N, C-alpha and C positions, 0 to 999 in steps of 0.2 A: 251497285253502280256499274256503269258501263265501261267496258274495255274494248276499244276498237282494234288497236294495234298492240300486240303483246310481245314483250321481250322473251317470255318463257311460255312455250306451248303447254308445258306440264300443268300450269295453273288451271287450264281448262279441263283437266281430268281429275282434279281434287274432288273429294266426296262432300256433298252438301246435304243438309236435311231437306225433306220434301216441302215442309211448310215455310221455312225461312232461310234465305240465303244470305251469306255475309255480303256487306257492301263491296262493290267492285269499282275499279277506277278505269277511266279511259286512259290507257297507258301510252307512254312514248312510242311513236310509230316507227321503230327502226327495224323490227323483225316482221317483214311482210310475209303473210302466210298464204301466198298464191298457190302453192302445191296442195295445201289442205283445202282451199276453196274449190279447186277442181274436183276433189273427191266429194265435197258436199253437194255439188250440183247434180250428182247422179243419184242422190238419195230419194227414195219414194215414200217411205213411212214418215208420218208426222213425228218430228223430233222436238219442235218448239210446242210445248203443251201447256194447257191451262192448269194452274196450280191452285186456284180457288180464291185468289185475292181480288181486289178491286182494280178498275182502270180509271183514268181521267177521261171520261167519255167525251167531253168537250173542253179540252184543256184551256185554262185561263192563265196566260203567262203575264208576268210583270218583271221587268228588269230592276235589280237593285245594284246600283253602281257604288261599290264599297270603297271609300277612301276619298280624301279631300282633293286629290289630283284630278278627279273627274270634274271638279268644279273650277279649279284654278288654272288648269292647263287647257289652252284654247283648242289644241288638236284633239285632246280627249273629249272636250265638250262637244265638238263636232261629231265625234265618233258615237256619242250616246244617241244622237239623232239617227245615225246609220243603223245602230243596233236595234233601236225601237222599230224602225221601218222593217228590218229583217225579221224580227219576231212576229210582226203582223203578217208578213208574207208567209212565213213558215207554218203558222198555226191555222191560217184561214183559207188554205187552198190545196194545191195538188199534193203537198207533202203529207198532210193528214189523210187525203183521199187514198194515198198509197197504203196507209195502215188500215183504212176502212175496207178497201178491196181485198186486202190480205186476210180479213176476217178476225181482226184483233179487237173488235167491239168499240172502237173509238171513231169519232168523227171530227169535223172541223171545229176549231175553237176561236178564241178571241185573245187580244193582247191589250193591256192597259199601258199608258205612258209610264216609263221608268222613273225611278226616284234616285237622287244622289244622296247617299248617306255621308255627309261631310265630316267624317271623323279622321283623326290622325292615326295612320297605321305605322307600326314600327317596321321599317324596312330592313332592320338587322335581325330581329327575332322572328319576323313573319307573323302569320295569323293562324290560329287553330280552327278546326271544324267546330269545336265546342263554342269558340268565340263567335263564329259566324252564325250558329244557331241562336245564341243569345242576342246577337244584333238583330236578326230577323224578328225574334220575339219582341224586342224593344220597339221596333218600327210598327209592329202590329198593335201593341198596347197603346202606342201614341197616335194611332190612326194615320200614320204617315204612308202606309201602303194599303192596297185593296185588302179587304177582309179575307181571311182564309176560308175556304169551303171545300167541297168534295172535288172540285176541278182546278183549284188554284195551284200554280207552280211559280215560286219565286226563283228567278234566274239571277244569280249573284255573280257580277263581274268585278273581280278584285283589281285594284289599281296596279299599274306597272311597278316593278321593283320589289314585289312582296311575294314571299314564298308562302304556300298554304300547306299545313300539316294536318293529316287525318290519321290519327294513331301513329303507327310506325312508318307510314308512307308520307311522301312529300312531293310537291310539284317540282322540286329541283331534280329528282331522279326517277320518279315513279309514274306520274300521271299528268294528263293535260286537262282533265275535268272529271267530275263525278256528280251523281245525284243521290238523294236519300230522303229520309223523312224522320220526324221526331214528334213526340207528344208535347203539345204546347197549349196555349190558351188564347182565346179570342180577346178582343178589347173589352168585352163584358165578363172576362175571366171564366169563360166556359171551356172545358177541355175540347181539344180538336187535334186531329192529325195535320201536321204542317209539312208540305212537300217542297223541296228546293233542289236546285242544281248550283254547282260552284265551278267557275271558270277562272283560273289564274291567268294573268296576262302574260303573253309570250315575251321572252327576253329576260336577261339576268335579273335574279339568280335562276330563273326558270329557263328551260331550253328555248332557243330562238325558233321562230316560225320556220325559217329556212332549213334549220337542222332537222325539222320534222317533216320536210317535204312540201311546205306551203309557200305560196308566192308572197304573202304579206301577213302581218299580224291579224288584220281583219278577216282574211280568208281562213286562218286557223280558227278564229272565234266562230265563224259561221258553221264550219264543219263540226266542231266540237259541240256547239249549241244544238244543232239539229240532231246530232247523236243523242245527247242527253234528253232532249224533249221527246224523241221517239221512245226512248226507254222509260222515261218517267211516266209517259202517258200509258204505256202498256205494262209497267211493273213499278208502280209508284212507291211501294212499301218495302223494296228490297233492303235487307239488312235491318229491318225494323219490325215488320209484321209478316203476314202471309204473302208469299210471292204470287205473281199473277201469270204472265207469259214468260216461260223460261225453258231453255234447253238443258235438261239434266245430263244428257250424254256428254256434252261439251262444256257444261257449267258456264253458260253465257246467256245474256239477254240478246234481244234481236239486233242490236247494233254491234255486238261483240264479234259476230261470226262472219263478217266480211270487212275488207279494207277498201272497198270500192266507194267512189264518190260520184256525184252527178251535178250538172249545172241546172239550176232552177231559177228562172227569171233573173239571170245575171249573178246569182250567188252560187258558190260551191257548197254542196251539202252532202251529208253522209247517206249512203244507201244502207238498207237494213236487210234482214232475211225474212222470207215467208216461213210458214210452219214446217216446210220441208228443208229449211236451211238454204234455200236458193236466194241469191241476191235479188232485190227488187229496187226499182228506181222510181222517183216521183213523176218523171216525165216519160215513162214507158207504160204503154197500155197493158192492162192485165186481163186475162181471159175471164169470161163470165164464170161465176161459181154457183154451186148448188143447182146444177143442171139436172132436170128430170125429163123423162119421156114416158108417157102413159097412153096406152090404147084406150080410146074413148068409144070406139065401136069397132066393127069388123073392118072398116075401111078408113078410119080416122085416128090420128094420134095428136096429143097435146104436148108441146115442148114448153118448159118453163125454166127460168133462171133468175138470178138476182141482179139488180142494177149494178153496172160498173161505172163508178164515178169517173168523169173525164171522157167517157165515150159520147160520141154524137149519134151513134146508131149501132145496129147489129146486122149481120148477114147470116142467113140460115142456109146451110149446105146439106145435101144428101150425099152420103158416101156410097158410091157404086163401084165395086171393085177397087181399083187404085185411083179413081177419079173423085174429086169433090165437086159436085154439081150444084151451082148456085140456084137456090129456089126463090129467094127473095131478099131484098134489102129493106130493113126497117129503119126509118129515119126518126131519131129522137131516143134518148136514153131511157125514157120512162116505160117504153113498151118492153115487157119482160116475159111475154108468153105468146104462143101462136098455135093455132089448130091447123093441121095439115090433113086434107081430105083426099078422096079418090086414090087412096092406097089400095093395094091388092090384099083381099082377105087371106089370112093364113100366112102372110109373108113376114119376114123379119127385115126391119128397115134401120139403117144407121144414119145418124145425123151429127153435125158439128155446128156450134154457134160461135160466131166471131164478133168481138167488140172492136170498134174502130173509131178513130177521129182523123183529123187532117194529116197527122204526122206519124201515126203508128197504129198497129192492130195486134190482136192476140186471139187465138182460136182455142177452143176447148178440145179435149180428147174426144174420141168417138163415143157416142151414147146410142144404145140400141134398144129398140122396142119391138116386141113380137105381137102381131095382130091375131085375134082368134079366127079359127076356121068358120066358115058359114055352116049352119046358122050361127049368128053371134052368140057367144056365151060369156060367162064371167071369167073363163080361163084365159090367160094370156101367155100360155106355155109356147115355147119357140117351135115353129114349124119350118120346113125347108123354104128358103127364099123363092119367090116367084121367078120363073124363068124369063126374066126381062132385064134389059140393060137401060131402061128409060126411067126417068124420075116421074113422080106424080104430075098430073096435068096442071102445071103452074107456069104462067108466063113470067117474064123477067122485067115487067114494067113496074110503075109505082104501085106498091102493094096495097095502098089504101083504095086504089081504083080497081083492084083486081078481086076484091073479096067476093063479089057475087059471081063473077064469071069463072074464077079459077078454083073455087072450093076452098080457099084459104081465109081464115079469119083470125083476128087477134082477140084475146080475152084475158 
């Protein structure tokens, strides 16, 4: 389970088995690890690695409002509507696009209307994780919630005034939320893995939202919810079966390794890290991935890349010395390849691809392709660059109108 803000950095350096990691918690956020985050930003090698487990490819969330107060308290009843709206926003748009663009193998999902489990919780003794699992199982057996499947995630919001206990850890002192999984049964009594997240309500006996740096109880819930959804989607079986995406060096999931937040459609949400432990945000453009450049003849090269969700188009640059020369602007995110012609045989050419939208942009690192010397051959070994400081003959007008005259085509 996820830990965004940790009181003890040493916990990130404990040794875990490769196949299965202990469940971790989103801990109280008093020890801000800004110094360590600066170090992480300079890392080049992949540190968040695939461990072999599944993902929730298109997560299907459903809120479970645990406790009678969600039904009897008018303020809390109104908040269930807000939470349902937030869940729909977080799983069906830019937040999941952020994970897709980072290469975690998950896409947009859906959210069903939440249900209130109108039970009396003991505000003195609190509720255990085992009891929460049993309650989820009872709701499933009674067909009171959506059926569990490979993408289902039950997000349990515990009513105010109730402490949650998970083993020796508690929401009083140790965590703001967590996610996990257990072996359960469908309504038809068939075995199935059940994934869930738990969010204790801010305020006594739990820490107040203000003490954790949030402006309101609802703001704490949106940040912690987004954190747990990101981690549940990319590592649904942590502490239960094989781990999926995990940083073994720092012993953390993708939400554990940054304390940064972002505003998304009026909600405060948790940022996560990419595979290099660099923080990424849902409202920030990401550079195209899987970029390739291949010589297709002695004078042509084909550039390809994968779609960047959230982009409205791409710009293709040729790198000449210290200059980035714009070759073309491609409108529409679906165009992910282009053939550039009228290059010089035997030359080595460098390019960059930039994804953009109305508010942000992100550019790839330089990718280089060497063209064969004439006569054209299968070899693409590098030759000295042509003695020219001019880009290929490509105008800078609408690329779709230039294909015939400029020697540029998309494919």
